[in-house]
C-alpha positions as CSV (number, residue, x, y, z in Angstrom):
1,M,-16.5,-46.8,-0.7
2,L,-15.1,-43.5,-1.2
3,R,-17.1,-40.2,-1.7
4,R,-15.8,-36.8,-2.5
5,F,-17.3,-33.4,-2.0
6,A,-16.4,-29.8,-1.7
7,A,-16.3,-28.0,1.6
8,T,-15.7,-24.3,2.6
9,L,-13.9,-23.5,5.7
10,A,-15.6,-20.2,7.0
11,G,-15.9,-19.2,3.5
12,L,-12.1,-18.4,3.5
13,L,-10.5,-21.7,2.9
14,I,-11.8,-23.7,0.0
15,A,-10.6,-27.4,-0.3
16,T,-11.7,-30.7,-1.7
17,V,-12.6,-32.7,1.3
18,A,-12.6,-36.7,1.2
19,M,-14.8,-38.8,3.1
20,A,-13.7,-42.4,3.4
21,M,-15.2,-45.4,5.3
22,D,-12.8,-46.5,8.1
23,A,-11.6,-50.1,7.4
24,G,-12.1,-51.1,11.0
25,P,-14.8,-50.5,13.7
26,A,-15.3,-47.1,15.1
27,N,-13.5,-46.5,18.4
28,A,-14.4,-44.2,21.3
29,G,-10.9,-42.9,21.5
30,A,-8.1,-42.1,19.2
31,S,-6.7,-44.7,16.8
32,C,-3.8,-45.1,14.7
33,Q,-2.8,-47.2,11.5
34,G,0.9,-46.5,10.9
35,T,1.4,-42.8,10.7
36,K,-2.5,-42.2,10.2
37,C,-4.2,-41.3,13.5
38,W,-7.8,-40.1,14.1
39,A,-10.4,-40.0,16.7
40,Q,-14.2,-40.6,16.6
41,L,-16.2,-37.5,17.0
42,S,-18.2,-37.3,20.2
43,G,-19.8,-33.9,20.5
44,T,-16.7,-31.5,19.8
45,P,-14.8,-33.0,16.7
46,V,-11.5,-34.4,17.7
47,P,-8.7,-34.4,15.0
48,G,-6.0,-36.7,14.0
49,T,-3.1,-36.3,11.5
50,K,-1.2,-38.3,8.9
51,G,2.0,-37.9,7.1
52,G,5.6,-38.6,8.1
53,P,8.1,-35.9,9.5
54,A,9.0,-34.9,5.9
55,G,5.6,-33.6,5.2
56,G,5.5,-29.8,4.5
57,D,9.1,-28.9,5.5
58,G,10.3,-28.6,1.8
59,S,11.9,-32.0,1.6
60,G,9.5,-33.2,-1.0
61,G,7.2,-35.3,1.4
62,P,3.5,-35.0,1.4
63,A,1.9,-32.2,3.4
64,P,0.4,-33.5,6.7
65,Q,-3.4,-34.1,6.7
66,C,-5.8,-33.9,9.4
67,F,-9.0,-35.8,10.0
68,L,-12.3,-35.3,11.6
69,K,-14.2,-38.6,12.1
70,D,-18.0,-38.5,12.2
71,G,-19.1,-42.0,12.7
72,D,-17.6,-43.9,9.8
73,A,-17.1,-40.9,7.7
74,K,-13.4,-39.4,7.8
75,I,-13.1,-35.8,6.6
76,T,-9.7,-34.8,5.4
77,F,-8.3,-31.4,5.3
78,D,-4.8,-29.7,5.7
79,C,-3.2,-29.6,9.1
80,W,-1.6,-26.2,8.2
81,S,-3.6,-23.3,6.7
82,D,-2.1,-19.9,5.8
83,Q,-5.2,-18.4,6.8
84,W,-6.0,-20.1,10.1
85,G,-2.5,-21.5,11.2
86,A,-1.8,-24.9,12.7
87,F,-4.3,-27.5,13.7
88,D,-3.7,-28.6,17.4
89,M,-4.8,-32.1,17.9
90,T,-5.4,-31.8,21.6
91,E,-7.7,-28.8,21.2
92,G,-9.3,-29.6,17.8
93,C,-8.9,-26.0,16.7
94,Y,-6.6,-24.0,14.4
95,L,-4.2,-21.5,16.1
96,K,-2.4,-18.7,14.2
97,R,-0.3,-16.2,15.9
98,A,-2.1,-12.9,16.2
99,D,-0.7,-10.0,14.1
100,P,-0.2,-7.6,15.5
101,Q,0.1,-9.0,18.9
102,P,-2.2,-7.5,21.5
103,P,-0.7,-4.6,23.6
104,A,0.9,-5.4,26.9
105,G,-1.9,-5.8,29.7
106,D,-4.6,-7.0,27.3
107,A,-6.7,-9.8,28.8
108,S,-5.6,-12.2,26.0
109,W,-2.0,-12.3,27.6
110,E,-3.5,-14.0,30.6
111,G,-1.3,-12.1,33.0
112,H,2.0,-12.8,31.1
113,P,4.5,-10.2,29.8
114,T,4.6,-9.7,26.0
115,T,8.1,-11.3,26.0
116,D,6.7,-14.5,27.3
117,G,5.1,-16.8,24.5
118,A,2.5,-15.3,22.0
119,V,-1.3,-14.8,21.7
120,Y,-2.9,-16.9,19.1
121,D,-6.2,-16.5,17.1
122,R,-8.3,-19.7,17.4
123,G,-10.7,-21.1,14.8
124,C,-12.4,-24.4,15.5
125,P,-14.0,-26.8,12.9
126,S,-17.4,-27.8,13.9
127,A,-19.5,-30.8,12.5
128,G,-23.1,-30.5,11.1
129,G,-24.7,-32.4,8.4
130,G,-21.4,-33.3,6.6
131,L,-20.1,-29.7,6.6
132,F,-17.1,-28.8,8.6
133,L,-16.7,-25.0,9.2
134,V,-13.8,-23.1,10.7
135,V,-15.6,-20.3,12.9
136,P,-13.8,-17.8,15.1
137,N,-13.6,-18.5,18.5
138,G,-11.5,-16.1,20.5
139,R,-7.8,-15.9,21.5
140,E,-5.5,-17.7,23.8
141,W,-2.0,-17.2,25.1
142,R,0.6,-20.0,24.5
143,A,4.2,-20.3,25.8
144,E,5.1,-22.3,22.7
145,P,3.7,-22.5,19.2
146,P,1.1,-25.1,18.6
147,P,2.1,-28.5,17.4
148,G,2.3,-28.6,13.5
149,A,3.2,-25.1,13.1
150,P,5.8,-24.8,10.4
151,V,9.1,-23.5,11.6
152,G,9.1,-19.9,10.6
153,P,11.8,-17.3,10.6
154,T,13.2,-15.6,13.7
155,P,12.7,-12.0,14.1
156,A,16.5,-11.5,13.4
157,Q,15.9,-13.4,10.1
158,V,13.0,-11.2,9.2
159,A,15.1,-8.2,10.0
160,A,17.7,-9.5,7.6
161,E,15.1,-9.9,5.0
162,A,13.9,-6.2,5.5
163,L,17.6,-5.0,5.4
164,A,18.0,-6.6,2.0
165,E,15.2,-4.2,0.8
166,L,16.7,-1.2,2.4
167,T,18.7,1.2,0.3
168,V,21.0,3.6,1.8
169,F,23.5,6.0,0.0
170,G,26.8,7.6,0.2
171,P,27.1,11.4,0.6
172,Q,26.2,13.8,-2.2
173,I,29.8,15.4,-1.7
174,G,30.2,19.1,-1.9
175,T,33.6,20.8,-1.6
176,A,34.9,24.3,-1.9
177,P,37.1,24.5,-3.9
178,Q,35.1,22.5,-6.4
179,P,36.6,19.6,-8.3
180,T,37.0,22.0,-11.3
181,G,38.5,24.6,-9.3
182,H,41.9,25.1,-7.4
183,G,42.7,25.7,-3.8
184,L,45.8,26.7,-1.9
185,V,48.0,25.1,0.6
186,G,47.0,26.4,4.0
187,L,43.6,27.8,3.1
188,P,40.4,26.3,4.3
189,V,38.6,23.5,2.4
190,W,34.9,23.2,3.1
191,L,33.5,19.7,3.2
192,W,29.8,18.8,3.2
193,T,27.1,16.4,1.8
194,A,23.7,17.5,0.7
195,R,21.3,16.7,3.4
196,N,18.1,14.8,2.4
197,A,16.5,11.4,3.2
198,D,18.7,9.4,1.0
199,T,21.9,11.0,2.3
200,W,21.1,11.4,6.1
201,G,17.8,9.6,6.8
202,P,15.6,8.6,8.1
203,I,15.0,5.8,5.6
204,K,12.3,3.3,6.8
205,V,11.2,-0.1,5.6
206,G,8.9,-2.9,7.0
207,K,8.7,-6.6,6.5
208,T,6.3,-9.2,7.7
209,D,7.1,-12.9,7.4
210,G,5.6,-15.8,9.4
211,G,3.5,-13.5,11.4
212,I,6.6,-11.5,12.5
213,T,6.6,-7.8,11.4
214,V,10.0,-6.0,11.6
215,N,10.3,-2.2,11.0
216,L,13.8,-0.8,10.2
217,E,15.0,2.8,10.3
218,A,18.4,3.9,8.9
219,D,19.9,7.2,10.1
220,A,23.3,8.6,9.2
221,Q,25.6,9.1,12.2
222,Y,28.7,10.7,10.8
223,V,30.9,11.0,7.7
224,V,34.7,10.1,7.6
225,W,36.5,12.1,4.9
226,N,39.8,10.6,3.7
227,M,41.5,13.6,2.2
228,G,43.9,11.7,0.0
229,D,47.1,12.8,1.7
230,G,47.0,10.3,4.5
231,N,44.7,12.2,6.9
232,T,41.1,11.9,7.8
233,V,38.5,14.1,9.1
234,R,35.4,12.7,10.9
235,C,32.2,15.1,10.9
236,D,29.3,14.1,13.2
237,N,27.2,16.3,10.9
238,P,26.4,16.6,7.2
239,G,28.6,19.8,7.0
240,T,27.8,23.2,5.8
241,S,27.6,24.2,2.1
242,F,30.1,26.9,1.0
243,S,28.9,30.4,1.9
244,G,31.4,32.3,-0.1
245,A,33.3,33.5,2.9
246,A,37.1,33.1,2.9
247,T,36.8,31.6,6.4
248,A,36.9,27.9,7.7
249,S,33.8,25.9,7.6
250,P,31.9,26.1,10.9
251,T,31.1,22.5,10.9
252,C,33.3,20.4,8.6
253,G,36.6,21.4,6.9
254,Y,40.4,20.8,6.3
255,R,43.6,22.5,5.4
256,Y,46.1,20.8,3.1
257,L,49.7,21.3,4.0
258,A,51.2,20.3,0.6
259,P,50.2,20.8,-3.0
260,S,48.6,17.9,-5.0
261,R,51.0,18.3,-8.0
262,N,52.8,15.1,-7.1
263,Q,49.6,13.0,-6.5
264,P,48.2,10.9,-9.6
265,G,46.5,13.2,-12.0
266,G,47.8,16.1,-10.0
267,V,44.8,15.8,-7.6
268,Y,43.9,14.7,-4.2
269,T,41.3,11.9,-4.3
270,V,39.0,12.4,-1.5
271,T,36.7,9.6,-0.3
272,A,33.8,10.5,2.0
273,T,32.1,7.5,3.9
274,T,28.8,7.8,5.5
275,H,28.3,5.6,8.5
276,W,24.7,4.4,8.9
277,L,23.0,3.1,11.9
278,V,20.1,0.7,11.1
279,T,17.8,0.1,14.1
280,W,15.0,-2.6,14.0
281,A,12.1,-3.7,16.1
282,A,9.8,-6.6,15.9
283,N,6.3,-7.1,17.1
284,T,7.7,-9.9,19.3
285,G,9.5,-7.3,21.2
286,D,12.8,-8.2,19.8
287,G,15.0,-5.7,18.3
288,G,18.6,-4.6,17.8
289,T,20.9,-2.5,15.6
290,L,23.1,-3.0,12.6
291,S,25.6,-0.6,10.8
292,T,27.0,-0.1,7.3
293,D,29.3,2.3,5.5
294,V,28.7,3.7,2.0
295,P,31.4,5.7,0.4
296,D,31.6,8.2,-2.6
297,T,34.5,10.1,-3.9
298,T,35.8,13.3,-5.5
299,T,38.8,15.2,-6.3
300,V,40.5,18.5,-5.1
301,T,43.3,20.4,-6.7
302,I,45.6,22.1,-4.3
303,D,48.3,24.6,-5.6
304,E,51.1,26.2,-3.8
305,L,51.2,30.0,-3.8
306,E,54.7,31.3,-4.9
307,V,56.0,34.3,-3.5
308,I,58.5,36.3,-5.5
309,T,60.8,38.6,-3.6
310,S,63.8,40.8,-4.8
């Protein structure tokens, strides 16, 4: 005989729950038939699971199911809940990694450092008149994730996901002389980028996946100017915008030693590349740095002053 009814798990997880009569006699301990296992309830409900190793891993197999057995009635529900986490057979409770993790020294770490294991929120189904509810039941520390927890991303993988959502820019180039103007051999050329969050940072982005939260911050470190004549200039600052003075830039500049008339188009092609440092930190205590380079280009025309003597 098969009866079906709807059950609510703590008002948060709504599922169709199947109650089925066991084909064999009730046992005091755990019992299995093939890949299906369960245990008879005696006070605290004891769970069981069914489903092969393919279940729930994206390979097309059925999602694993867990049971609670109350006499001859067998209550079926998912072994994994996005709301409550993984069901632990030995404990008869759902366990989900706490997010955020409690601070160091919190009692829920049970004396362990924050780099050792993780703290999990616990919710335990309770039997009562055919209703099985998930109720909050405190926290616990574990060295390893609970059995049945899906394999989630690593902190580095979440950092890579966040990095894909991070946009950094090349410099907003400024030069004196301007691209429409002309400079002279031997005279100072001023080089700079407009300084704002897009061009110099900080640029911040966060990402949460699988209970892991990663925060990224990108900051420009320096700009390398390829002057188009075979020489480069590295400026560890955004430079200084031209003040109108006929002096060299106080922070980032150059002097050409030859005119640009023999270059393609009669100009020097200047490429400025901003080097960004991206720092990431996860709520697991993991972290690291990444770097990327973003270029932009402009042109400079350099003439040669002709001196006529008689």
